[in-house]
C-alpha positions, 0 to 999 in steps of 0.5 A: 557810499554808492554815489561815492562809488560811481563818482570814483570809477567815473574818474577812473575811466575819464583818466583811462580814456585821456591816456588812451586817447593820447597813445592813440594820437601819438602811436596811430596818428602820428606814427602812421597817418601823419607820417609824411607830414611829419617826415618833413621835420627832422629830430636828431638826424631822423625824420619826425614821422619815422622817430614817432613810429619807431621810438616816440610811441614807446616813450609816450607809452612809458610815460603814460604808465607812469603818469596813470600811476601817479594819477590813480594814486591821487584819485585813490586819495581823494576818494579814500581807497588808497592803501594804508 
């Protein structure tokens, strides 16, 4: 059971790192570091860098919350620790 428990937490931490990495790229890199490069592209009349800084990172965060919940449900079922 200990090995199975370690595998469960490895899968959980890998998912967390994946989600946080995506959020970091969208919110920090796209919204701050690469804003000037992205501002050369327009999305719905707004500069893309501005959009990522103001809206894109929020939308991405909401999508990641639902993705994390769905993925954790799959991981819980895989390791048989889901709610019954």
